[in-house]
N, C-alpha and C positions, 0 to 999 in steps of 0.2 A: 821350671816352674813355668804356672802361668802368671798372671800379674799379680798375686801372691810371695810372698816375699818365702824361701827357705824356713825362716826361724816362722813367719805368722800358716803355713802348712802343717807345719809340726804341731804348731799347741791347737790348734782347729784337730788334727788327726788325733791329739790324745784326749781334748776334750771331750769328743766324739767316739772313741775308745775304739779310732781304725788306725790302731799306732802298734807295727809287729815290733818287737827288739830281739833281737837277739841271733845271733848269725847262722845255726842253726834252719830256725825256723825260718829268716827271711830271704833265706834261696832259698827251700823249699818252696816255697809261697812264689818268687821270684819265675817255677821253673814251670808254678801252674797259672800262670799268669795274671792273679785275679790283685795285682798291685802298679798303682798308676804313678807309683816314683819310689825311690833310695836314697833316703840320707844317706853319707858315710862321714866321720869324725877324719880332722886331718889325719890322726896318728894311727888308722886305722890298718890293721895286715895288712903287705902288699899282697899274699895269696890269696885271700876274702879280699881286697882290691879286685885280681886278675878277675877271679870267680864272676863279679859282681856285673862286672864289668861288659865279660861274657854272657852271663844272663840277657845282661842287660840293652845286647845287638838283638839277641834271638829272639825278645818278648817287644820287643819296643819299650822298653823302661825309661824314662828317664832318669837319671843319676845326677843328686846335686853334694856338692861338698858342704859340709857345716863348717860354720867359721869358728872354731877353736877342736878340741882334744875330746875325746872319747868320756873322760872326766867330765868337762863339759858339758857334752849333750845330756850323759845320764840326769848330771843338775838343773838343765833346761826345761826337760821333760819328766822335773820332781823324784826321782830317784836314786837310792842309796847309793848306785853304782853305775859303773863304767859303761857306754853305750858304741859299740863302736858301727854298727849300721842301725837304722831304722830303717822298716817301708814304711807305706800307708797304703791302705786299699781301699779298691775304686769305689 
């Protein structure tokens, strides 16, 4: 990511409604190229990580790891559920 930390970019994306949550939704939007970056939780399933890394290489999308589990990422985003991956719209 740019000069902002991963946490700051997540906060900004949530506040401005530019965050996409959910594996299927994130992978779909990665294919369309409308994503500036993707954040994955440390315990994101390996198969999902593999898909994210593939689409990030194809689309030139930056991928960062959140310093916590999916449950931590969900809590950080103010959600009552676990989040494995989160995309930030351009």
